[in-house]
Every structure is written in structure tokens, then in C-alpha cells.
N, C-alpha and C positions, 0 to 999 in steps of 0.2 A: 504494500500500500504506500502511495506517495505521502510525504509529510505535507501538511497543509498549514500555511501561514497567511493570515488575512484573506482567507478564501482563495488562496492561490495554490495550485498543486505544484510542488517542487519535485523536479525529476530526480530520481535516485542517481542518475549519471552526473548530476551537477552541471549540466550543460543547458544554456538558454540561447534563444535566437534573438535577432534584432527586433522582431515583432513583439517581444516581451519587455522591452526597455521600461515601459511605464509601470511594470508590475513590481519594481524593486524599491525598497526603502532608500537605498543608496547605491550609486554607481561609482566604482573605484577604478581609476586608470593607473596601472602600475608601470607605465612606460616612463621614459626619462622626462625631465622638465622641458627639454627642447622639443621632443615629440608632442608633448601635451600642449605646448604653446602654439605649435603649428595648427593643431586642430584636436578636438576631443568631443565626446558625446556631451551635449549641453547638460550642465548641472553636475558633471562628474567631478570627483575629488581626486587630485593627483597625489598618489602615494607610491612613488617610484621604488621598485625593488633594486634598482641600480641607478646611480646618478649618470649624467652624460659622460663624466670622466671615467667612472668605473666601467661603463659599458665599452668605451673606447679601449680601455686597458685590456679587458677580457677579449675583445675582438682581435686586437693586435696579437695577444698571446696565442689565440686560436689559430690565426693565419700563419704566424711566423715561427711558432715553436711547436706546440702540441695541443690538440683538441682536449686530451685528457687533463693536462695541466690547467688549461683554461676553464674547464668545467669545475675543477676543484676550487679554483680561486673564485669563480662566479658563484658557486654554491655557497661559499662562506659569506660573500658579500650579500647575496639575496637573503640568506638566513638572518644575518645581522640587521638588514634593513626591515625585513618583515617583523622582527622582534621589536624594533623601534616603533613601528606603526601600531602594533598591538598594545604596547605599553603606553604610548602617548595619545592614541586616538580611540581605542576600542575596548579598553578594560571595563568601561562602564556599560557596554552594550549588553542587553538581555539575550538569553538563549534564542529568542525568536527573531533576532536581527537577521535580515534577509538581503544581503548585498549581492550585486553583480560585479564581477571582476573581469577586466579585459586588458590585454596587451596588444601587440602589433598584429599577430596572426592567431591569437588564442593558443599559444604554445607554452613554452616552459615557464616564462615569467608569471603569467596569470595562473598557470597550472600549479605552480609552487604556492602562491598566495591562497588560492582556492583550497588546495589540499590541507594546508595548515589550519585555515579557518574552519573547515568542515571537521577536522580532527578535534578541534576545540569543542565543537557542537553547534556552531553557527550554520544557518541554512545558506551558505555561500554557493553561488553558481558562477560558472565561467561562461563568457560570451563566446559561442561557437564561431570560429573564424576571426575573432578579435576585431580590432579597429578596421581591418580591411573589409570585413563583412558590413560594418557600419557605414563605411565610406561608399561601398557599392549601393547600399540602401539609400543614402543621400542622393547620389546621382540618379538612381532609378526614380525616386519620388520627385525630384526636381523636374524630371521629364514628364511625369504622369500628372502631378497635381495642378499646375497653373491653369490648364484649360477648364478646370472645374469651377473656377472663381469668376465672379462678375466684377471686373476691375473698373474703377472710375479714375481716369488719368487727369491729374491737375497739370495743365500746361500754362505757360506764361513766360515772357521774356525774363532774363536774369534781373533779379532785384524786385520782382513783382510780388514776392511774399509767399511763394508756393510752400516752402518748408514751414513757415509760421502758420499757414492755413492748415497744413497737415497736423501740426501740433494742436491747433484749436479743435480740429475734428476728433483727434484722439481724446482730448479732454471732454468732448461732448459724448463720448461713448462709441464713436464709430470705429470700425476695423481699419487700421492704418498700417501700411507696409512702408516704413521709412528706410529706403535702400541707402540713402546717403548717410543716415545715422548709423546704420550697420556697417557701412563701408568706411566711416569716419573720414569722409571727404565730400566736398560740395559739388563735385562733378564738373569742375572747370579748371582752366589753367591756373587760377588762384585758389583752387579748392582745398589745398592742404590745410588741415586743422592744426593749430599751434600745439607743439609738444605732444602730438597724438599720432602714432603710427597706424597705418592701415593694417587690418588683420591679414593673415595669409589667405589665399584664395579658398583653400579647403575650409577654413574656419568661417569665412564669409558665407560659403555655401551652406554650412551647417546652421548658421544663425538664420539665414533666409528660410531654410526648410522648417526650422523650429517655429518661426513666426507663421508660416503658411499653415502648418499643422494645427495651430491654435485658432484658426479662423473657421467660421461657419460658412460653408459654400452658399447658403441661401441668403446671405447678407452681403451687400456691396463691400468691396475692399478698395480703399482710397490709396493711391500711389502717385508720386511725382513723376512727370515725364523724364526719362533718362535716355542716354544713348547706350550702346552696347557695353561701354566701359565707364566705370566710375573711378577716376584716378588710375591705379594699377590693376584694378579688379574688373573681372568680366561678369556681367549680369547673366545668369543661366539662360540658355538659348530659348527654352520653351516659355520662360517667364517673360522675356522681352518680346517674344512673338505674340503672346497673349495681350501684353500691354499695347502693342502697336495696333491690334485689332479692336481695342476697347473704346467705348465712348469717352469723349474728352470734355473737360471743363476748362475754360480759358480765362485765366486771371489777368486783369489789366490794371495798370497803375500809371499815373502821370510820371514824367521823367524826373521831376524834382523829388518825388517820393521814392523812386527807385534809387536815386543817388543817396538819399538819406538812409535808406535801409542798408545799402551796401557799406556805407560808412560805419554803421553799427556792426554788421556781420563781419567785416574785415578790419576791425579796429586794430588787430595785432599787426597788420601790415602798415597801417598808418603810423603806428608807434615805431616801426623799424623800416624806413625806406630802403635800406640796403637789402633786407630780406625780400621786399617787394620787387626790387630791381632784379634780384636773382631769379625770381619766378618769371619775370617778363623776358628773361633770356630765352625761355622756351619758345617765344614767338619769333625768334630769328629764322629767317628764311620765308616766313609768311608775310612779312611787311618790310618795306624799305628801311634801311638803317637810319635814315633821317627821321622817320616817324618814331622809331623806337628810342632814338636819342631825345626827341622832343618830349616823349612821355617820361623819360628818365629825368629830364630837367624839371618837368612839372612836379614830379614826386619830390625832388630835392628842394624845390621851392614850396612844397607842401600846399600846392594848389589842388587840393583833393577833389573838389566838386568838378573842376574843369577836367582833371585827369579821368575821373570815373565816367563822366558824361561822354568823353571822347572814346574811351575804351568800350563803353556800351554801344556807341554808334558805329564804330569802325570794326569791332571784333565780335562782341557777344551777340548783338541783335541779328546781323546777317547769318552768322553760323547757326543760331537757334532756329530761325525761320526755315533755313534750308533743311536742317535736321528734322524738324517737325513735319514739314510738308512731304519730305521723302520717306518718312517711316510711319507716322500716325495717320491711319486711313481716314479717321473722322475728325481730324484737326480743324478743317475748314467748316465743319458743321457744329463745332463745339458751342455749348451754352456759355455766354459771356458773363463774367463776374467783374465787379469794379471795386478796387481798393481805394478808399477815400482818405485813410489815415493809418498810422502805424500802431495805434493803441491796441491793447488786448481786447478791449470792447469791440473795436472794429473787426478784428479777426474772428471773434466769437459770433458776431452778427453774420459774417460771411459763412462761417461754419453752419449756422442755422439755415441760411439760404441754400447751401449745398445739400444739407440733409432733407430739406423740404422737397428737393427735386428727386429724391431717391425713388428709383423705379419708373420715373416718368419719361426717361429718354433712352432706356436700354434697348428698346425694340425699334427705334426709328433713327439709328445712326447718330445719335447725339443731340437731336433737336428736341428741346423741351416743349 
């Protein structure tokens, strides 16, 4: 008879599949910190059985000297690290504790941890196939899930307040997929966020899937218009394809409001003109050197309004219009929204207007 914890049948084999991830009280990733940093099952706790340095040491010993000697050294390290985790993390756990353990392929590292925990009496299980099986699941679901959702795409020129409207929609209880927030990038040449690195592509994929799996397919999902890439990251193919085919909402704002909003959003560049100039170097080859030098001088003179207005007119607006018309099939038919001020009250009012439209334009190509 299988042991039952919280109405869950635990296999005597101690093996679990990716489809059972939500059945566990805790998910434990025993890979190295660098492996964990690249990507991991959302919510997993990193309890490495070998550090990055220890794993490199054992690997070198295995390849250059003797697999037998490497296994002895590795076993001692794994045993010592497992003991540390038990003593410092799990001594207070009840016998009914039901964790899932995984490593890269579901092999020796997770096997050792699972075996010891089960010998103690915990209902530990090992993820069959390890992280590789989880990664396969992520890619499979990112292909399968996007077409099942009804996306509403917020379009609008740079500085029109799309990200702030998304935030207001989220606060109003709407389902929101904030791709730029997950990517930690604003999706433009100046999109790098200060002191914040973008996640690895694999981790971006995992976070996007986690968000999609939390949504109700019967309720609209609001997302900002994006190109295929957000900074260094690639938006999953089926997701961007679904967005391109979805109804659009077009947010418009006067030029002075867009300049004011960008001054707020990019304040870190205004405090550091040298950093801004470094970012503008990416535009070399796209514009004449004289124009780039002119923009550099505007930055040095801190003529921010003039600089931002010119950058919008010469770079952002033409690129955005070309991208939208080339990819978003219903862009020309989008329902228009007007931003009149930058206060939270104004964005809440816009969110209310958007939510009032829910369901009215899904079947007629975007026309309310």
C-alpha cells in the first residue's frame, strides 16, 4: 500500500514526475548555486550537495586521474553537505514532511539526498529525469499554452504609459503578463534597468510559464506590445505569435506628457550622462555621426526635454510604428485610449475604461 500524505499517494519507488510538482510541500534543488541561478523550478530551495568549486574539483579528478578516486572524494563531500542541510534546515520537520528532490538528470546527487531523507523516515521523492525533464516540460507548455488565452495587447508609442497602465490593471484585479518586468528590461535601446541584470533565458522562460499557468483561460490577459526580443531575451515563439494575432488597445499621450514620463522612468540616466552616452553608442551605424554627437552635446548640457523629444521623433516613434504595423494584425483597428495626466488616479481611470471594454471587441478584430 502506498503511504498517503495530505491525500497524496506517495510511490514506494520514491520517484515523481513533473506533472506532480504542485503536490509537494517543498521542492529542493541540490544542484550547484550557479546551476540554480541559471534556472530552477519556481519556488525551489537551493540546497547544493556540492558547491561549484567542489563539483569542478571532482570532475577534474574524474577526467584526469581516476573515476574511483573521484567518487570517493565526491561521496565524502555530498555526505558532509547533506548533513549540513539536515542539521541546519530540516531537524524541525515532522515525519510527514513531503519534499521533492531534483538535480540535473535525476541521478546521483538527488538520489543520495532522497535516499538519506527516506532512511530518516521522510516521504522524500526524487524528480524523475531531474531538471532536464522540467526544462522539457517548460518548452512543451510554452508551445501549447499561449493559444488558449485571450490576450489584450496594450500598444502605444514609447512614453505613453503602457507599463503604468498594466500596473493599474493588475491593481484592479485583472490578469496581467508583464514581460518587461520579468525580463527586467524596458525593451528599448535605453531599456537596461539600473543595477539589475536580466535573468538567463531559461529562467525567463520558467517565470513566463509560471505566470501563464496561474491564469484563467476564460478571463482576458493584458500584455504590453513587444517585439521578439526584450533586451537579450527572446519572447517564446508561440506567445509572441498569439500576441500578434490578438486585439489591441492603443494608448495615446501628448508629446509633453511622454517626455515627462520618460524623465521619470529614466531618471538614472539623467543623473549619469556618461552612462546614457554609453547606451547611445548602440545607435552607431543607424544614424549619422553628426546626429549622435548632437545628442551627446544635448545630454552634456542637460537639455533633457529637447534630447528626449528628438530621440522620440527620430528613433523611437518610426521604429515603433513600423514594428506594430508589421506584426500586430489588429493594430490599425485598435480601440483608442487617451492619457491626460501622469497621476495614479488617471491610470486607475484608464484601467477602469479598459476593463469596461472586456469582451466587447474580441470577436470583431479590435473594434469596440
